[in-house]
C-alpha positions as CSV (number, residue, x, y, z in Angstrom):
1,M,-28.1,-46.0,1.2
2,L,-24.3,-44.5,1.1
3,T,-26.2,-40.9,1.9
4,K,-28.4,-42.6,4.7
5,A,-25.5,-44.6,6.4
6,G,-23.2,-40.9,6.1
7,I,-21.0,-42.4,3.9
8,V,-20.8,-40.0,1.6
9,I,-21.9,-36.7,1.7
10,P,-24.3,-34.5,-1.2
11,V,-23.4,-31.4,-1.6
12,T,-26.8,-30.1,-4.2
13,H,-26.9,-27.9,-6.4
14,T,-28.8,-24.1,-5.5
15,N,-29.4,-20.9,-7.2
16,A,-28.8,-19.2,-3.7
17,N,-31.4,-16.4,-4.7
18,G,-32.0,-16.3,-1.0
19,L,-32.8,-18.0,1.6
20,P,-33.0,-20.7,2.8
21,L,-31.0,-22.0,-0.4
22,G,-32.5,-25.4,0.0
23,S,-35.9,-24.2,-1.3
24,E,-33.9,-23.9,-4.9
25,A,-32.2,-26.5,-4.7
26,D,-32.0,-29.0,-7.8
27,K,-31.2,-33.0,-6.3
28,S,-30.6,-33.7,-10.2
29,Y,-27.2,-31.8,-9.5
30,Q,-24.9,-32.9,-6.8
31,K,-21.8,-33.4,-6.0
32,M,-20.8,-36.0,-3.5
33,L,-18.2,-35.6,-0.4
34,L,-16.1,-38.9,1.1
35,L,-16.4,-39.3,4.8
36,D,-12.8,-38.8,5.2
37,T,-10.1,-37.7,3.0
38,G,-8.0,-40.5,4.0
39,L,-10.6,-42.9,2.5
40,M,-10.2,-41.0,-0.1
41,L,-6.5,-41.2,-0.7
42,R,-7.2,-45.0,-0.3
43,L,-9.4,-45.5,-3.1
44,L,-7.1,-43.8,-5.2
45,N,-3.7,-45.7,-4.1
46,M,-2.2,-42.9,-2.5
47,T,-1.5,-44.4,0.7
48,T,1.1,-47.3,1.4
49,G,2.2,-46.6,4.4
50,D,3.1,-43.1,7.0
51,I,0.7,-40.7,5.7
52,S,2.1,-38.0,7.4
53,E,4.5,-37.5,4.3
54,L,1.4,-37.9,1.9
55,T,-0.1,-35.0,3.9
56,E,2.7,-32.9,3.2
57,H,3.1,-33.5,-0.2
58,I,-0.7,-33.1,-1.0
59,L,-0.3,-29.9,1.4
60,T,3.2,-28.5,-0.4
61,S,3.1,-29.5,-4.2
62,D,2.5,-27.5,-6.6
63,V,-0.9,-28.0,-8.6
64,T,0.6,-29.3,-11.2
65,D,2.2,-32.6,-9.3
66,L,-1.0,-34.0,-8.6
67,V,-4.0,-33.3,-10.5
68,N,-6.4,-34.5,-7.7
69,K,-5.2,-31.1,-5.3
70,G,-7.8,-28.8,-6.3
71,P,-10.7,-31.6,-5.6
72,M,-8.9,-32.8,-2.4
73,A,-8.8,-29.5,-0.9
74,E,-12.3,-28.9,-2.0
75,M,-13.0,-32.2,-0.3
76,L,-11.3,-31.3,3.2
77,A,-13.2,-27.4,3.2
78,G,-16.7,-29.5,3.1
79,L,-16.2,-31.6,5.5
80,E,-14.7,-29.1,7.8
81,L,-17.6,-27.2,7.5
82,L,-19.5,-29.5,8.5
83,H,-17.5,-30.9,11.5
84,Y,-17.8,-27.5,13.2
85,R,-21.7,-27.3,12.9
86,T,-24.4,-28.5,15.2
87,P,-23.2,-32.4,15.3
88,N,-27.3,-33.7,15.9
89,I,-28.6,-32.4,13.0
90,R,-28.1,-34.0,9.7
91,H,-26.9,-30.2,7.6
92,E,-27.0,-30.1,3.9
93,M,-24.7,-28.8,1.8
94,F,-25.0,-26.6,-1.1
95,Y,-22.9,-25.3,-4.5
96,W,-23.6,-22.6,-7.0
97,Q,-23.1,-23.3,-11.0
98,R,-24.3,-21.3,-13.5
99,Q,-26.7,-23.4,-15.4
100,A,-25.9,-21.7,-18.6
101,K,-24.9,-23.0,-21.9
102,N,-21.0,-23.6,-22.0
103,S,-20.5,-22.5,-18.9
104,Q,-17.4,-23.7,-16.2
105,A,-19.0,-21.1,-13.7
106,E,-18.9,-22.9,-9.8
107,V,-18.9,-21.3,-6.5
108,D,-17.9,-24.7,-4.3
109,Y,-19.8,-24.4,-1.7
110,I,-23.2,-21.6,-0.4
111,S,-24.0,-20.9,3.1
112,S,-25.8,-18.7,5.3
113,Y,-24.6,-16.6,7.7
114,R,-27.0,-13.6,9.7
115,Q,-29.3,-14.1,6.8
116,T,-27.2,-13.3,4.0
117,V,-25.8,-16.0,1.6
118,L,-22.6,-16.6,1.8
119,P,-20.1,-18.0,-0.8
120,I,-16.6,-20.0,0.2
121,E,-14.5,-20.5,-2.6
122,V,-11.8,-23.2,-2.2
123,K,-8.4,-22.9,-3.4
124,A,-5.3,-25.5,-3.2
125,E,-2.6,-22.5,-3.3
126,I,-2.3,-19.4,-2.1
127,Q,-3.2,-17.5,-5.3
128,G,-6.0,-18.4,-8.1
129,G,-8.3,-16.5,-10.3
130,M,-12.1,-16.3,-8.7
131,K,-13.6,-15.2,-11.8
132,S,-16.5,-17.5,-10.6
133,L,-16.9,-16.2,-7.1
134,W,-17.3,-12.4,-8.8
135,L,-19.5,-13.3,-11.1
136,F,-21.9,-15.2,-8.3
137,M,-21.6,-12.5,-6.3
138,R,-22.3,-9.4,-8.9
139,E,-25.7,-12.0,-9.9
140,K,-26.7,-12.0,-6.6
141,K,-25.5,-8.6,-5.1
142,L,-23.7,-10.1,-2.8
143,T,-20.6,-8.1,-0.7
144,K,-19.1,-10.5,1.6
145,A,-17.3,-14.1,0.6
146,I,-14.8,-16.3,1.9
147,R,-11.6,-18.3,0.8
148,C,-10.3,-21.3,2.5
149,S,-6.9,-21.7,0.7
150,L,-3.0,-22.1,2.1
151,G,-3.0,-18.4,2.5
152,N,-2.5,-16.9,6.0
153,F,-5.5,-15.0,7.6
154,G,-6.7,-12.1,5.8
155,A,-8.9,-10.0,4.3
156,F,-9.1,-8.2,0.3
157,D,-11.8,-5.6,-0.9
158,Y,-12.5,-6.2,-4.7
159,E,-13.2,-3.1,-6.4
160,D,-15.9,-4.9,-9.2
161,K,-16.0,-2.7,-12.5
162,E,-18.6,-4.8,-14.0
163,D,-20.8,-3.7,-11.5
164,N,-20.5,0.4,-11.3
165,G,-17.2,-0.2,-9.0
166,T,-19.5,-2.0,-6.0
167,L,-16.8,-3.2,-3.1
168,R,-16.8,-6.8,-2.4
169,H,-15.1,-7.8,1.1
170,V,-13.2,-11.3,1.1
171,Q,-12.2,-12.6,4.0
172,I,-9.3,-15.1,3.8
173,C,-9.6,-18.5,6.1
174,P,-6.5,-21.2,6.2
175,L,-7.7,-24.6,5.5
176,Y,-6.1,-25.5,8.5
177,A,-8.4,-22.7,10.2
178,I,-11.8,-23.8,9.2
179,S,-13.1,-24.1,12.8
180,Q,-12.0,-20.7,13.0
181,M,-14.0,-19.5,10.1
182,D,-17.4,-18.6,12.5
183,A,-15.3,-16.2,14.9
184,L,-13.3,-14.5,11.8
185,L,-16.9,-13.7,10.6
186,K,-17.8,-12.2,14.0
187,T,-14.8,-10.7,13.8
188,S,-15.0,-8.7,10.2
189,P,-14.4,-5.4,10.0
190,H,-16.9,-5.3,7.3
191,P,-20.5,-7.2,8.3
192,T,-23.1,-8.2,6.6
């Protein structure tokens, strides 16, 4: 009922071997997004009045200062991704998690762009490792991804030595500018 009411939004696991993403979805593995980050903070008992100070603290504090900074950034990115899609359609959201025993590899969001699978990795800081993203791209033979973080707009290439030197391109989209992701992808010098 909460999903139908739009209060929680499921993000469903997919193997993401191709499009459509829903054809390999496994609804027994889902993460849930709450419809609003402010409500989430209230449920965590983190708001007591002026939310601007709390918001600044979340965005500028070190990860060690806030144990939930990563999940909050991931939730914010997911809600923003939904916000800029066609509003009269209930969109499905997907993520990938490696199903191998004892594996912790996960890509936060899997989307599609120009008839290809597009992984989106969310980081709560400017830097951070992306081993899961590289593994996913290697397994799925992908060369383009998006990284949403506190960093500025940018891009970088990664030469995957574990895959015969395949060049993988990552566009950086700041968390505050997810609304510009489509424009960023369209102007990328590395077509998908």
